[in-house]
C-alpha positions as CSV (number, residue, x, y, z in Angstrom):
1,M,-148.2,-26.2,67.3
2,A,-149.7,-22.4,67.7
3,Q,-149.2,-19.4,67.1
4,Y,-150.0,-16.8,68.2
5,T,-150.0,-13.0,67.9
6,I,-150.9,-9.4,70.2
7,Q,-150.4,-6.4,69.0
8,V,-150.1,-2.9,71.3
9,Y,-151.8,0.1,68.9
10,N,-150.9,3.1,70.6
11,Q,-154.1,5.6,69.9
12,S,-153.1,7.4,73.3
13,G,-152.1,10.9,72.4
14,F,-148.8,10.2,74.4
15,P,-145.8,8.3,73.9
16,K,-146.4,5.4,76.3
17,S,-144.5,2.2,77.9
18,Y,-146.8,-1.3,77.8
19,V,-146.4,-4.8,79.5
20,V,-147.4,-8.3,78.7
21,F,-147.8,-10.5,81.5
22,S,-149.9,-13.3,81.8
23,E,-153.0,-14.8,84.5
24,P,-150.5,-16.1,87.4
25,P,-150.6,-20.8,87.0
26,T,-152.1,-22.1,90.1
27,V,-149.5,-23.4,92.3
28,T,-149.9,-26.4,94.8
29,S,-147.5,-27.7,97.3
30,A,-148.4,-31.0,99.2
31,G,-152.4,-29.6,98.6
32,S,-151.5,-26.4,100.1
33,Q,-151.7,-22.8,97.5
34,V,-148.0,-21.0,96.8
35,Q,-147.8,-17.6,96.4
36,V,-147.1,-16.9,93.4
37,F,-146.0,-14.2,91.5
38,T,-146.6,-12.0,88.2
39,N,-143.4,-10.9,86.3
40,A,-142.9,-8.3,83.5
41,W,-143.1,-11.3,80.6
42,V,-142.1,-9.1,77.2
43,T,-142.8,-4.8,77.7
44,F,-142.5,-3.0,74.7
45,P,-141.0,0.3,76.0
46,S,-141.7,4.3,74.3
47,V,-144.0,3.2,71.5
48,R,-144.7,6.9,70.3
49,N,-148.9,7.8,69.8
50,G,-150.0,6.4,66.4
51,G,-147.0,3.6,66.9
52,I,-147.5,-0.1,67.2
53,D,-145.4,-3.2,68.3
54,T,-145.6,-6.4,68.3
55,L,-145.4,-10.1,70.1
56,V,-145.9,-13.3,68.4
57,Y,-145.5,-16.5,70.2
58,T,-146.2,-20.2,70.5
59,D,-148.4,-22.6,74.1
60,I,-144.9,-23.5,74.6
61,I,-144.2,-23.8,78.9
62,D,-141.0,-24.1,80.4
63,A,-140.5,-25.0,83.8
64,Y,-137.8,-22.1,85.0
65,W,-135.3,-21.4,88.2
66,G,-133.4,-18.3,89.4
67,T,-132.3,-16.3,92.3
68,V,-133.5,-12.8,93.4
69,P,-131.4,-10.6,95.0
70,E,-133.9,-9.8,97.7
71,A,-137.4,-11.4,98.5
72,L,-140.0,-11.8,96.2
73,S,-142.2,-8.1,96.3
74,P,-142.8,-5.9,94.0
75,S,-140.3,-4.3,91.5
76,V,-137.6,-7.4,92.7
77,V,-136.4,-7.9,89.1
78,V,-135.4,-11.8,88.8
79,H,-132.4,-13.6,86.9
80,Q,-133.0,-15.9,85.5
81,G,-131.2,-19.4,85.7
82,G,-132.3,-21.6,83.6
83,V,-135.4,-22.9,81.8
84,A,-136.9,-26.7,80.3
85,A,-139.4,-27.4,78.5
86,V,-142.6,-29.3,79.9
87,N,-145.9,-30.7,78.6
88,T,-148.8,-30.2,80.5
89,S,-150.5,-33.1,78.0
90,S,-147.7,-35.8,78.9
91,R,-147.0,-34.1,83.0
92,D,-143.9,-34.0,82.8
93,G,-142.0,-32.8,85.4
94,V,-138.5,-31.7,86.4
95,V,-136.0,-31.9,89.1
96,F,-134.1,-29.2,90.8
97,Q,-130.3,-29.5,91.5
98,G,-128.9,-26.8,94.5
99,T,-125.4,-27.5,94.4
100,S,-123.0,-26.2,92.1
101,P,-124.4,-26.5,88.8
102,A,-127.3,-25.9,89.3
103,G,-130.3,-26.4,86.9
104,F,-132.9,-29.0,86.2
105,G,-132.1,-32.7,85.4
106,T,-134.1,-34.6,82.4
107,T,-137.7,-34.6,81.9
108,T,-139.7,-37.1,83.2
109,G,-143.6,-37.4,81.9
110,G,-146.7,-38.7,83.9
111,V,-145.2,-37.3,87.5
112,A,-146.9,-34.1,87.7
113,N,-151.6,-34.2,88.1
114,A,-153.6,-33.4,85.1
115,G,-152.7,-30.5,84.0
116,A,-149.8,-29.8,85.4
117,F,-146.7,-29.3,85.2
118,E,-144.1,-30.4,88.3
119,I,-140.9,-29.3,89.7
120,K,-139.4,-31.2,92.5
121,A,-136.1,-30.2,94.5
122,N,-133.3,-31.6,96.4
123,T,-132.2,-31.3,99.8
124,D,-129.1,-29.7,98.5
125,F,-129.9,-25.7,98.9
126,T,-131.4,-23.5,101.6
127,S,-132.9,-20.3,101.9
128,D,-129.8,-18.7,101.8
129,F,-129.6,-19.3,98.3
130,N,-132.4,-16.9,96.6
131,Y,-133.5,-19.5,94.7
132,V,-136.8,-19.1,92.8
133,F,-139.0,-21.4,90.9
134,G,-141.6,-20.9,88.4
135,M,-142.7,-21.0,85.3
136,A,-141.2,-19.2,81.5
137,K,-142.4,-18.7,77.9
138,P,-140.7,-17.7,74.6
139,T,-140.9,-14.3,73.2
140,G,-141.1,-12.7,70.6
141,T,-137.0,-13.5,70.6
142,G,-137.5,-17.2,70.7
143,I,-135.5,-16.8,74.4
144,P,-137.5,-17.2,77.6
145,A,-139.0,-15.0,79.9
146,P,-140.8,-15.4,83.4
147,V,-144.4,-15.4,83.1
148,A,-144.8,-16.1,87.5
149,T,-142.9,-17.3,90.0
150,F,-143.0,-18.6,93.9
151,A,-139.6,-18.9,96.1
152,A,-138.3,-22.3,95.7
153,E,-138.2,-24.8,98.9
154,P,-136.0,-27.9,99.3
155,N,-137.0,-31.0,99.7
156,D,-140.6,-30.1,98.4
157,T,-142.6,-30.5,95.1
158,F,-145.0,-27.9,93.4
159,E,-147.3,-28.8,90.8
160,I,-147.9,-25.6,88.5
161,I,-151.8,-25.4,86.3
162,P,-151.0,-22.7,83.8
163,V,-153.7,-20.0,83.0
164,V,-154.1,-19.2,79.5
165,K,-154.4,-15.7,79.5
166,F,-152.6,-12.9,78.2
167,Y,-152.8,-8.6,80.4
168,V,-151.4,-5.4,78.3
169,A,-150.7,-2.1,80.9
170,D,-149.4,0.7,80.2
171,G,-146.4,1.2,82.6
172,A,-142.5,1.3,82.1
173,F,-141.3,-2.1,83.8
174,T,-137.9,-4.4,83.2
175,Q,-138.4,-8.5,81.7
176,G,-138.5,-10.5,84.4
177,E,-139.5,-7.5,87.0
178,I,-142.1,-8.4,89.6
179,I,-145.0,-6.7,89.2
180,D,-148.3,-5.5,91.4
181,V,-151.2,-5.7,89.3
182,K,-153.6,-4.4,91.7
183,A,-151.6,-0.6,92.0
184,F,-152.4,0.1,87.5
185,T,-155.1,3.1,88.3
186,T,-155.5,1.6,83.6
187,V,-157.7,-1.9,83.7
188,P,-155.6,-3.5,81.2
189,A,-156.9,-4.9,78.4
190,E,-157.4,-9.1,78.7
191,I,-156.4,-11.2,76.0
192,D,-157.9,-14.5,76.2
193,F,-157.9,-16.7,72.6
194,T,-159.5,-19.8,74.4
195,G,-162.8,-20.9,72.0
196,K,-162.1,-17.9,69.8
197,P,-160.8,-19.1,65.8
198,Q,-158.9,-16.0,66.0
199,M,-155.5,-15.6,66.2
200,T,-154.4,-12.5,66.1
201,A,-154.9,-9.9,69.3
202,T,-155.1,-6.1,68.2
203,V,-154.9,-3.9,71.7
204,I,-156.0,-0.4,70.8
205,Q,-155.3,2.0,74.0
206,N,-158.2,5.2,72.7
207,A,-157.1,9.0,73.9
208,N,-159.6,8.8,76.8
209,G,-156.6,6.1,78.5
210,S,-159.2,2.9,77.8
211,F,-157.8,0.0,76.3
212,A,-159.7,-2.7,73.9
213,V,-159.2,-5.7,72.5
214,Q,-160.2,-6.9,68.9
215,Y,-160.1,-10.3,67.4
216,S,-158.9,-11.0,63.6
């Protein structure tokens, strides 16, 4: 299992808060694209000037389900209900039961399309339940947190293809909060380990507010 490190080094001259988020996966249902929302995956609040904060993570991914207090939109915080470890190499899928006790059943291999995992919803809930599905990843604590979210629909099947790319931006967010990624005034730092031998990315915020990424 590969292990990666993201370090955030604040050289902006001011105390800053940071958020790590993921490139959203491609999600389809019956061949049509599904609207996907980006979550604040990991947050680094109040990093002093000259301070460093660190995230260590692996390539594990999880299917997740949760609830929201209102329709999905920026600033809404997702309340996570549960996760199931999935592997795109084995084309894993899970079935969601909406009635109590809500949650995923046993993970089954060989049901998703190549490079994807699958979430299949039963017919035992409606939109009034405010369920959401998505992809989660373990954080530095080992507890998975949502990275991408979409509305759950009963009697539907969703194919989720992860994209292994991450971003760091400055701003104060709550873990699980929906982010409007187009609203950042400073271009976020892009982190992509694909094809690189290095396993650590150091994100530096410079005195002019811009970001630089160094791999080591």
